[in-house]
C-alpha positions in Angstrom: 55.7 161.1 182.2 53.2 158.5 181.2 50.7 159.4 178.5 47.3 160.2 179.7 44.6 158.0 178.2 41.0 159.2 178.2 38.5 156.4 178.5 34.9 156.7 177.9 34.1 155.5 181.3 36.5 156.3 184.0 37.6 153.7 186.5 38.0 155.2 190.1 38.9 152.3 191.8 41.7 152.5 194.5 44.2 150.6 192.1 43.8 153.4 189.3 43.2 156.4 191.5 46.7 156.9 192.5 47.7 156.8 188.8 45.5 159.6 187.9 46.7 161.7 191.0 50.3 161.4 189.8 49.3 162.5 186.1 47.5 165.7 187.6 50.6 166.4 189.8 52.8 166.0 186.7 50.4 168.6 184.7 50.6 170.9 187.7 54.5 170.8 187.4 54.2 171.6 183.7 51.9 174.6 184.5 54.3 176.1 187.0 56.8 177.8 184.3 53.6 179.3 182.8 52.7 181.1 185.9 56.2 182.3 186.6 56.4 183.9 183.1 53.6 186.3 184.1 54.6 190.1 184.2 55.6 191.3 187.6 53.9 194.7 188.8 57.1 196.5 188.1 57.2 195.2 184.3 53.6 196.2 184.1 54.3 199.7 185.4 57.1 200.0 182.9 54.6 199.0 180.0 51.8 201.3 181.1 51.3 204.5 178.9 49.6 207.7 179.9 45.9 207.2 178.2 45.7 211.1 177.6 48.7 210.9 175.0 47.8 211.4 171.5 48.8 208.6 168.9 51.7 210.5 167.6 53.0 211.3 171.2 52.4 207.8 172.2 54.4 206.4 169.3 57.4 208.7 169.8 57.2 207.9 173.5 57.2 204.1 172.9 60.0 204.2 170.3 62.2 206.3 172.7 61.9 204.6 176.2 59.5 201.5 175.4 60.6 197.8 175.2 60.9 196.2 171.9 57.4 194.7 171.6 55.9 198.2 172.0 58.3 199.5 169.4 57.5 196.8 167.0 53.6 197.5 167.7 54.4 201.3 166.7 56.2 200.2 163.5 53.1 197.8 162.6 50.8 200.8 163.2 52.8 203.0 160.9 50.4 202.8 157.7 47.6 203.8 159.9 49.5 206.8 161.3 50.5 207.9 157.8 46.6 207.7 156.8 45.6 209.8 159.9 48.4 212.5 160.0 51.0 211.9 157.3 52.9 215.2 158.0 53.4 214.7 161.8 54.3 211.1 161.2 57.1 211.9 158.7 58.4 214.7 160.8 58.4 213.0 164.4 57.8 209.2 164.0 59.9 208.3 161.0 63.0 209.7 162.3 62.6 207.7 165.5 62.0 204.4 163.5 65.0 205.0 161.5 67.1 205.2 164.9 65.5 202.3 166.5 66.1 200.0 163.2 69.9 200.2 163.8 69.7 198.1 166.7 66.3 196.5 166.2 65.9 192.7 166.3 64.7 190.3 163.5 61.0 190.9 164.3 60.9 194.7 164.3 63.0 194.6 161.0 60.6 192.2 159.2 57.7 194.3 160.5 59.3 197.6 159.3 59.8 196.2 155.7 56.1 195.0 155.4 54.9 198.5 156.9 56.9 200.5 154.5 55.8 198.4 151.7 52.0 198.9 152.7 52.5 202.7 152.9 53.7 202.4 149.4 50.8 200.5 148.2 48.3 202.6 149.8 49.9 205.9 148.2 49.5 207.7 151.7 52.1 210.2 150.3 53.2 211.2 146.9 56.1 209.1 145.2 58.5 212.0 145.7 57.9 212.3 149.2 58.1 208.4 149.8 61.5 208.5 147.9 62.9 211.3 149.8 61.7 209.8 153.5 61.7 206.0 153.0 64.0 204.9 150.3 67.2 205.8 152.3 66.1 203.6 155.2 65.3 200.8 152.8 68.8 200.9 151.3 70.4 201.1 154.7 68.8 197.9 155.8 69.3 195.9 152.5 72.6 194.3 153.5 71.4 193.1 157.0 73.5 190.1 158.4 70.0 188.1 158.7 69.2 186.7 155.2 65.5 186.6 155.9 65.5 190.3 156.8 67.8 191.4 154.0 65.4 189.4 151.5 62.4 191.1 153.1 63.9 194.6 152.4 64.9 193.6 149.0 61.3 192.6 148.1 60.2 196.3 149.4 63.0 197.8 147.2 62.0 195.9 144.2 58.4 197.0 144.5 59.5 200.7 145.2 61.5 200.6 141.9 58.3 199.8 139.8 56.9 203.3 141.0 60.1 205.6 141.1 60.9 207.7 138.3 64.1 207.0 136.1 66.2 209.8 137.6 65.7 208.7 141.2 66.5 205.3 140.2 69.7 206.3 138.4 71.0 208.6 141.2 69.8 206.6 144.1 70.0 202.9 142.9 72.0 202.5 140.0 75.0 204.6 140.8 75.5 202.9 144.1 75.0 199.5 142.6 78.5 199.9 140.7 80.3 199.7 144.1 78.0 197.2 145.8 78.7 194.7 143.0 82.2 194.7 143.1 84.1 191.5 144.2 85.3 193.0 147.3 82.0 193.4 148.7 80.1 190.9 150.9 78.2 187.6 149.4 75.0 189.2 150.5 75.7 192.5 148.7 76.6 190.9 145.5 73.6 188.7 145.7 71.3 191.8 146.2 73.1 193.5 143.3 72.2 190.7 140.9 68.5 190.9 141.7 68.3 194.8 141.5 70.1 194.6 138.0 67.4 192.1 136.9 64.8 194.7 137.8 66.4 197.6 136.5 66.7 196.1 133.0 63.0 196.9 132.3 63.5 200.6 133.4 66.2 202.0 131.1 66.6 202.2 127.4 68.9 199.8 125.8 72.0 201.9 125.3 72.1 202.8 129.1 71.7 199.0 130.0 74.6 198.3 127.4 76.7 200.9 129.0 76.0 200.8 132.7 74.5 197.5 133.6 75.9 194.8 131.3 79.5 195.2 132.4 78.2 194.7 135.9 76.3 191.5 134.6 79.4 190.0 133.0 81.3 190.4 136.3 78.8 188.9 138.3 78.4 185.8 135.9 82.1 185.3 136.5 81.9 185.6 140.3 84.0 183.1 142.3 81.0 182.2 144.3 78.4 179.9 142.6 75.6 181.3 144.5 76.2 184.7 142.8 76.7 183.0 139.4 73.3 180.9 139.9 71.7 184.3 141.0 72.8 186.2 138.1 72.1 183.4 135.5 68.5 183.4 136.6 68.2 187.2 136.0 69.6 187.0 132.3 66.1 186.2 131.4 64.8 189.5 132.7 67.8 191.1 131.2 67.3 189.8 127.9 63.8 190.9 127.7 65.1 194.5 128.4 67.7 194.8 125.9 66.2 193.0 122.8 67.2 190.3 120.5 70.6 191.6 119.0 72.1 192.2 122.3 70.8 189.0 123.7 72.6 187.2 121.0 75.8 189.1 121.2 76.1 189.3 125.0 73.6 187.1 126.9 74.0 184.0 124.8 77.9 183.7 125.3 77.5 184.0 129.2 74.8 181.4 129.1 76.9 179.1 127.0 79.9 179.5 129.5 77.5 179.0 132.5 76.2 176.1 131.0 79.7 174.4 131.1 80.4 175.5 134.7 81.9 173.1 137.1 78.9 173.3 139.5 75.9 171.3 138.5 73.5 174.0 140.1 75.0 176.4 137.9 74.6 174.3 134.9 71.0 173.6 135.7 70.1 177.5 136.1 71.8 177.9 132.7 69.9 175.1 131.0 66.5 176.5 132.5 67.3 180.0 131.3 68.0 178.7 127.8 64.7 177.2 127.5 62.9 180.1 128.7 64.8 182.1 126.1 64.3 179.9 123.0 62.0 182.3 121.5 64.6 184.9 121.2 67.1 183.0 119.3 67.1 182.4 115.6 67.4 179.0 113.9 71.1 179.2 113.5 71.6 180.0 117.3 69.3 177.1 118.1 71.0 174.6 115.9 74.7 175.7 116.4 74.6 176.7 119.9 71.6 175.6 121.9 71.1 172.1 120.7 74.6 170.9 121.3 74.3 172.2 124.9 71.0 170.5 125.6 72.0 167.2 124.2 75.1 167.1 126.3 73.1 168.1 129.3 70.6 165.3 128.7 73.3 162.7 128.3 75.1 163.8 131.4 71.8 164.2 133.4 71.4 160.4 134.6 75.0 160.4 135.9 74.4 163.7 137.9 72.1 164.3 140.8 68.5 163.6 140.5 67.5 167.1 141.1 68.7 167.9 137.7 66.5 165.2 136.2 63.5 166.7 137.9 64.2 170.1 136.2 64.9 168.4 132.8 61.7 166.6 133.0 59.8 169.7 133.7 61.1 171.6 130.9 61.3 168.7 128.1 58.0 169.5 126.6 58.8 173.1 126.1 62.3 172.1 124.8 61.3 169.6 122.3 58.8 171.9 120.9 61.0 174.8 120.9 63.6 172.9 118.9 61.2 170.9 116.7 62.2 172.5 113.4 65.9 171.9 113.6 65.6 168.2 114.6 66.8 165.6 112.3 64.9 162.1 112.3 67.6 160.8 114.3 67.5 163.6 117.0 63.8 163.6 117.1 63.8 159.8 117.8 66.5 160.3 120.6 64.7 162.8 122.4 61.5 160.8 122.3 63.5 157.9 123.7 64.9 160.1 126.3 61.2 161.2 127.4 60.1 157.6 127.5 63.0 156.6 129.7 62.2 159.6 132.0 58.5 158.4 132.1 59.2 155.0 133.7 62.1 156.1 135.7 62.1 154.1 139.1 59.7 151.4 137.7 62.1 149.0 136.1 62.0 146.6 139.1 58.3 146.5 139.1 57.9 146.1 135.5 60.4 143.3 135.3 63.2 145.3 133.6 65.7 144.9 136.5 68.8 144.9 134.2 70.8 143.7 137.4 70.3 147.1 139.1 69.5 145.8 142.6 70.7 148.7 144.5 68.3 150.0 147.2 66.7 153.1 146.2 66.7 155.6 149.3 63.4 157.5 150.2 64.8 160.6 148.8 65.6 159.2 145.5 62.1 157.7 145.2 60.6 161.0 145.9 62.6 162.5 143.1 61.8 159.7 140.6 58.1 160.2 141.5 58.4 164.1 140.8 60.1 163.1 137.3 57.3 160.8 136.3 54.7 163.3 137.5 56.5 166.0 135.3 56.4 163.6 132.5 52.7 163.2 132.9 52.4 167.1 133.0 54.2 167.4 129.5 52.3 164.5 128.0 50.1 166.8 125.7 53.1 168.6 124.5 54.8 165.3 123.6 51.7 164.5 121.5 52.4 167.6 119.6 55.9 166.7 119.2 55.2 163.2 117.9 51.8 164.3 115.8 48.7 163.0 117.0 48.5 160.6 113.9 51.5 158.7 115.4 50.0 158.6 119.0 49.2 155.0 119.2 52.5 153.9 117.7 54.7 156.2 119.7 53.1 157.2 123.0 50.2 155.1 123.6 52.5 152.6 125.8 53.6 155.3 127.8 50.2 156.8 128.2 49.1 153.3 129.6 52.0 153.4 132.0 51.4 156.9 133.4 47.5 156.0 133.9 48.4 153.0 135.9 51.5 154.5 137.7 51.5 153.3 141.4 51.8 156.7 142.8 48.7 158.8 143.1 50.5 162.2 142.0 51.3 160.9 138.8 47.8 159.5 138.1 46.3 162.7 139.3 48.4 164.8 136.9 47.2 162.4 134.2 43.8 163.0 135.1 44.1 166.6 135.0 45.6 166.7 131.5 43.1 163.9 130.1 41.0 166.4 128.4 44.0 168.1 126.6 45.2 164.7 125.4 41.6 163.9 124.2 41.3 167.3 122.3 44.6 166.7 120.6 43.8 163.2 119.4 40.3 164.3 118.0 39.0 161.6 115.8 41.4 159.0 117.4 40.2 159.8 120.9 38.5 156.2 121.0 42.2 154.9 121.6 42.2 156.0 125.2 38.8 155.0 126.2 40.2 152.2 128.5 42.2 154.6 130.2 39.4 156.8 131.0 37.5 153.9 132.6 40.7 153.0 134.5 40.8 156.6 135.8 37.1 156.5 136.8 37.7 153.5 138.8 40.9 154.7 140.5 41.0 154.0 144.0 42.0 157.6 145.0 39.4 160.2 145.2 41.9 162.9 144.2 42.4 161.4 141.0 38.6 161.2 140.4 38.1 164.7 141.3 40.7 165.9 138.9 39.1 163.9 136.0 35.6 165.2 137.0 36.7 168.7 136.2 36.4 168.4 132.6 34.3 165.1 132.4 31.4 166.3 130.4 33.9 167.5 127.7 35.7 164.3 127.8 32.6 162.1 127.5 31.2 164.1 124.6 34.4 163.7 122.9 34.6 159.9 123.6 31.1 159.2 122.4 30.7 161.7 119.5 34.3 162.2 118.4 35.5 158.7 117.8 35.6 157.4 114.1 33.3 154.3 114.8 30.9 156.3 117.1 27.8 157.9 116.3 24.3 159.2 117.6 22.7 155.8 117.0 25.5 153.8 118.5 26.7 155.7 121.6 26.8 153.0 123.9 28.6 150.6 121.8 31.6 152.8 121.6 32.4 152.5 125.3 30.7 149.4 126.6 32.4 149.8 130.2 31.5 153.6 130.5 28.1 153.3 132.4 29.5 150.6 135.1 32.8 153.0 135.6 30.4 156.0 136.1 28.2 154.2 138.7 31.1 152.8 140.5 32.8 156.2 140.7 29.7 157.8 142.1 29.1 155.1 144.6 32.7 155.3 145.9 32.4 159.0 146.2 29.2 158.7 148.1 30.8 156.3 150.8 33.6 158.5 151.3 33.8 161.6 153.6 34.8 163.9 150.6 31.3 165.3 150.0 32.7 167.9 147.6 33.8 165.3 145.1 30.6 163.7 145.3 28.8 167.1 144.8 31.1 167.9 141.9 30.5 164.5 140.3 26.7 164.7 140.6 26.9 168.2 139.0 29.1 166.7 135.9 26.7 163.8 135.4 24.1 166.3 134.3 26.0 165.8 131.0 24.9 162.2 130.4 21.7 163.0 128.2 24.1 164.3 125.5 26.3 161.0 125.8 24.1 158.0 126.3 20.4 156.9 125.5 17.5 158.1 127.7 16.7 154.3 128.6 20.1 153.9 130.2 19.8 157.1 132.2 16.5 156.1 133.4 17.5 152.6 134.7 20.9 153.4 135.8 21.1 156.9 137.0 17.9 158.8 137.6 16.5 156.5 140.5 20.0 156.7 142.1 19.7 160.6 142.0 16.1 160.2 143.7 17.8 157.8 146.3 20.4 160.3 147.1 17.9 163.1 147.6 16.1 160.7 150.0 19.0 159.2 152.1 22.1 161.5 151.8 22.7 163.9 154.8 24.7 166.5 152.8 22.5 169.4 151.6 24.9 170.6 148.8 24.9 166.9 147.6 21.1 166.6 147.7 20.7 169.8 145.8 23.3 168.7 143.1 21.3 165.4 142.8 18.0 167.2 142.7 19.0 169.5 139.7 20.7 166.5 137.7 17.6 164.4 138.3 15.6 167.5 136.7 18.0 167.5 133.9 17.3 163.9 133.3 13.6 164.4 133.4 13.9 167.2 131.0 15.4 165.1 128.5 13.3 161.9 128.9 10.4 161.8 126.0 8.7 158.8 127.3 5.5 160.0 128.9 5.1 156.8 131.2 8.6 157.2 132.7 8.2 161.0 133.1 4.7 160.5 135.0 6.4 157.8 137.2 9.2 160.2 138.3 6.7 163.1 138.8 4.6 160.8 140.9 7.5 159.8 143.1 8.8 163.3 143.4 5.3 164.3 144.8 4.6 161.2 146.9 8.1 160.7 148.2 9.4 164.3 148.7 6.5 166.7 148.6 4.2 164.3 150.7 7.1 162.7 152.6 6.9 162.0 156.4 10.2 163.8 156.9 10.2 167.7 156.8 13.6 167.4 155.4 12.3 165.7 152.3 9.6 168.3 152.0 12.0 171.1 152.0 14.2 169.2 149.1 10.9 168.9 147.3 10.7 172.8 147.2 14.2 172.8 145.9 13.5 170.4 143.2 10.6 172.6 142.1 12.9 175.6 141.9 15.0 173.6 139.5 12.0 172.5 137.6 11.0 176.1 137.0 14.5 177.0 136.1 14.7 174.0 133.6 11.2 173.3 132.2 8.4 175.6 130.7 6.0 177.5 132.9 3.0 175.2 131.7 4.8 172.1 132.7 5.4 173.3 136.3 1.8 174.7 136.5 0.4 171.2 135.2 2.2 169.0 137.6 3.7 170.8 140.5 1.9 174.0 141.1 -0.8 172.6 143.3 1.3 170.2 145.2 3.7 173.1 146.1 0.5 175.1 147.5 -0.6 172.1 149.6 2.7 172.8 151.7 0.9 175.9 153.1 -0.8 173.4 155.6 2.7 171.9 156.5 2.9 171.5 160.2 6.7 172.7 160.2 7.3 176.2 160.2 10.6 176.0 158.3 8.6 174.4 155.3 6.0 177.1 155.2 8.7 179.8 155.6 10.6 178.2 152.6 7.4 177.9 150.4 6.9 181.7 151.3 10.2 182.6 149.8 9.4 180.6 146.8 5.8 182.1 145.9 7.0 184.9 144.0 8.6 182.4 141.6 5.5 180.3 141.6 3.2 183.3 140.5 5.9 184.0 137.7 4.8 180.9 136.0 1.2 181.7 135.7 -0.5 183.1 132.4 -3.8 184.9 132.4 -6.5 184.1 131.7 -5.3 180.4 131.1 -4.2 180.0 134.6 -7.0 181.9 136.3 -8.1 179.0 138.6 -4.5 178.5 139.7 -4.2 182.1 140.6 -7.3 181.9 142.7 -5.8 179.1 144.6 -2.8 181.0 145.2 -4.7 183.9 146.5 -6.8 181.3 148.6 -3.5 180.0 150.2 -1.8 183.3 150.9 -5.2 184.5 152.6 -5.1 181.3 154.7 -1.5 182.1 155.7 -2.4 185.6 156.6 -5.3 184.6 158.7 -4.3 181.5 160.4 -0.4 181.6 160.6 0.6 181.5 164.3 4.4 181.5 163.9 5.5 185.0 164.2 8.7 184.6 161.8 6.6 182.9 159.0 4.0 185.7 159.3 6.6 188.2 158.8 7.8 186.6 155.8 4.3 186.2 154.6 3.6 190.0 154.7 7.0 190.6 153.0 6.0 188.2 150.3 2.6 189.8 149.9 4.1 193.3 149.2 6.4 191.4 146.7 3.5 189.7 145.0 1.5 192.9 144.7 4.5 194.5 142.6 4.7 191.6 140.3 2.9 191.6 136.9 1.6 188.4 135.4 2.4 187.3 131.8 -0.8 187.3 129.4 -1.6 184.4 127.2 -1.9 186.2 123.9 -3.5 183.3 122.0 -6.2 182.9 124.7 -6.7 186.5 125.1 -7.4 186.9 121.2 -10.1 184.0 121.3 -11.8 185.6 124.2 -11.7 189.0 122.6 -13.4 187.4 119.4 -16.0 185.8 121.7 -16.7 189.1 123.4 -16.9 191.0 120.1 -19.6 188.6 119.0 -21.5 188.9 122.0 -21.4 192.6 122.1 -22.6 192.9 118.4 -25.8 190.7 119.3 -26.3 192.8 122.3 -26.1 196.1 120.4 -28.6 194.8 117.7 -31.1 194.0 120.5 -30.7 197.3 122.1 -31.1 199.2 118.7 -34.4 197.3 118.0 -35.6 197.8 121.5 -35.1 201.7 121.2 -36.7 201.8 117.8 -39.7 200.2 119.4 -39.9 202.4 122.2 -39.5 205.5 120.1 -42.6 204.4 118.1 -44.6 204.1 121.3 -43.6 207.2 122.7 -44.5 209.2 119.5 -48.1 207.5 119.5 -48.5 208.3 123.1 -47.7 212.0 122.8 -50.0 212.4 120.0 -52.9 210.7 122.2 -52.0 213.0 125.1 -52.2 216.3 122.8 -55.6 215.3 121.6 -57.1 214.6 124.7 -56.2 217.7 126.7 -58.4 220.4 125.7 -61.5 220.9 127.9 -62.2 217.4 128.5 -62.4 216.2 132.2 -62.5 212.4 131.3 -59.4 212.9 129.3 -57.9 214.8 132.1 -58.5 212.0 134.6 -57.4 209.4 131.9 -54.1 211.5 131.4 -53.6 211.5 135.3 -53.9 207.8 135.4 -51.6 207.2 132.6 -49.0 209.5 134.0 -49.5 207.6 137.5 -48.7 204.2 135.8 -45.5 205.8 134.0 -44.3 207.1 137.3 -44.7 203.7 139.1 -43.3 201.8 136.1 -40.2 204.2 136.3 -39.8 203.6 139.9 -40.0 199.8 139.5 -37.2 200.0 136.9 -34.9 201.8 139.2 -35.7 199.3 141.9 -34.8 196.4 139.8 -31.5 197.8 138.8 -30.3 197.1 142.4 -29.7 193.5 143.0 -31.0 192.1 146.2 -27.7 190.9 146.8 -26.4 194.6 147.3 -29.6 196.0 148.9 -27.6 196.5 152.3 -24.3 197.7 150.8 -24.1 200.5 153.3 -24.0 198.1 156.1 -20.6 196.6 154.8 -17.5 197.7 156.8 -15.5 198.7 153.5 -17.8 200.4 150.9 -15.2 200.0 148.3 -13.1 196.7 147.5 -9.4 196.6 148.3 -7.1 197.2 145.2 -4.2 194.9 146.1 -2.3 192.8 148.4 -1.2 195.8 150.5 -4.6 196.8 151.6 -5.3 193.2 152.7 -2.4 193.3 155.0 -3.5 196.5 156.5 -7.0 195.2 157.0 -5.9 191.8 158.3 -7.4 192.2 161.8 -10.9 193.1 160.1 -11.7 190.7 157.6 -8.6 189.1 156.3 -9.9 189.8 152.9 -7.2 189.6 150.0 -7.8 190.9 146.4 -5.2 191.2 143.5 -4.5 194.4 141.7 -5.7 193.0 138.3 -9.5 192.8 137.7 -9.0 189.2 136.9 -7.8 188.6 140.5 -10.7 189.9 142.4 -12.8 187.1 144.1 -15.4 187.3 146.8 -13.8 186.7 150.0 -15.2 185.7 153.4 -14.0 187.0 156.9 -14.2 185.2 160.2 -17.4 186.8 161.1 -19.5 185.9 158.3 -20.2 186.4 154.6 -19.5 189.8 153.5 -20.2 190.5 149.8 -18.4 193.3 148.1 -19.8 194.6 144.6 -17.3 194.6 141.7 -16.6 197.6 139.8 -19.1 196.6 137.1 -22.0 196.0 139.8 -21.1 199.5 141.1 -21.5 201.2 137.7 -24.9 199.4 137.2 -26.0 200.8 140.6 -25.0 204.3 139.9 -26.5 204.0 136.5 -30.0 202.8 138.1 -30.0 205.6 140.6 -29.3 208.1 137.8 -32.1 206.7 135.8 -34.5 207.0 138.9 -33.6 210.7 139.3 -34.0 211.4 135.8 -37.5 209.7 135.7 -38.6 211.7 138.8 -37.7 215.0 137.0 -39.6 214.2 133.8 -42.6 213.1 135.7 -42.5 216.4 137.6 -42.1 218.5 134.4 -44.9 216.7 132.7 -47.3 217.4 135.9 -46.3 221.2 135.5 -47.1 221.3 132.0 -50.5 219.9 132.3 -51.5 222.1 135.2 -50.5 225.1 133.0 -52.6 223.9 130.1 -55.6 223.5 132.5 -55.0 227.1 133.9 -55.0 228.4 130.3 -58.1 226.6 129.3 
């Protein structure tokens, strides 16, 4: 069959048409077997089950007379049945599963092992019921002829052992294990026995292990099959942890020594790895007299053996060298160090010019193993620094460090990049010695290496610039002259790649630069680059990372001219940009500014530019602004920012009255409710100043009121005396008294009229007699006047509706209104009482 090539423009000329037809015919032939594999009506009939059957009945029916795929489905659904009806499932379904598993295929066996483990983990039944119902089925299938099935059941059994009581383990597992571990049993049975014994070592006391388990361990360590010896050797670590130091020294160590001299290289490798893992359990004598000779012999023979041994040895070498550090002689110390150096350059002799007449061609498999060896050496490099002492790093290990950082293979350099921070911490004051390698890894051609180095880049840079002997706060840049070009090159290479996560990570880490290099260098080399990324990059996480890092740079920049320039560019190029995408990023940047800067800084430079976006023609921008408004309001302080609060109120009012997009309007109303619940912080210093001013004013007013009352009281007393003297039998006095009373009545009426300001003369005509007390009432009255007022007294302003100017009195004006009305009523009552007293006097006379 010819490959079908898809062109952007198909050529349907006669010369090519027959070729396309042949290809379509071949595709038709390929599809024919698919059609033939569909189920026939008879097969569909056999797979059909009565829908009226319950879950338990359906499961029993499918296990009894269904096909394998239906039985597997029932087994997979066993945990669900156990949750719904455990009693009936154990009584009717589980026995059927036990019968089916005897003749079941691999798929059903694997499914059953997983389902049994799920039932245990979900604790659908008690552990006693589980061991009584499920344990026997697990043990029966442990020795399945398929190795994958056997391992699946073994994993389930090992998980069950953790939950079973000791007596159950002893009777159901340990006692049968004695016969299963015999040499007469199958290889699979003996392998399973090894793994079970490693698990049982932590379940029993030391004397039980010594009496019942250790004899089986010795027998399996001397098994005729090397697979069994390897398996048992790897379980000795778990057994040693269970029996303690003394028994490990007397029982486990001799077995390990014998296995380390085994004829099989894989067995020796397993013994070596177990010895390294158990170094902490051996005393100094055992290490020097027993372990060290074995390790030396193993290392000497490793280059003559299979390369896989070198891979394992290179991986454990750091732990081995530090575990035996106290017993090394200077000669042995130097020998192991040279051995590490040799492994670090394994496979690079020809490239480095050290051929030594070894011109044999390396196979691809060998090259992969050599790369693994060098990668393991890179992994162990921090441990080797501890081994030689950081003071001797430059003399003993710097050349190896240089080779590993310049290794031709990416996995090796990647591992060095990961461990670079650990190396820098260990070197401490001598960290300046590796600054060139830092620059090399920053400029590495592989982004994987750069990504690995970026993980701890802030800590590394801080150590580099502040931890070196000849570096200080006044000479940061002199310590690493190539650092800034390397950082800019790394960012640009990440920007031009398709790995935007690496670029995002790098930009986030670059926020540490104010602690590393000078403000001027950041301004000229990095700050404008961040702004360019925000404006031109197409990946949102990258833009946000650049925006936050830019805000950090602005935060630490103390030069007002540079600050104002950056702020102006943010407002003009982002907040007032032609692209709505840039205006959205402006809101993101403002959010970072509110996070990193003071409230007064945001209010001074960004509050009003943010509010201007309420007029944005794009609904998404207005919507994002609405989400941001609660944070914007939280930056205000009263009474300092009272004018900004009025602007915020005005913008929300316009949104409520003029917004046409229903989604934006919904968010506006939701935001109004949230704003109504918010409390604005008070400026204590400003409030204290205003309080003092108000106290001074109130003192002056009180003095004036007191003086006025004193004068009025004198006038009233003189007037009362004159009235009393003129009343008896004098008509002219009576007429004069009437005129005087009439003038008083007119004067009292004029006072009460003046108390009501002309502005509120037609207050009864207003649609709402009382002012709204919050954002919530303004939402409900949106259709009438679109009036918006705040819950605090300082928030309340005169608002205008669409129909005209409707004025609403404040609470203070309302109180004046009611006080004037009360004065008028009181004046009327006093005049009436005076009239009555004069009439009574006339009648008496």
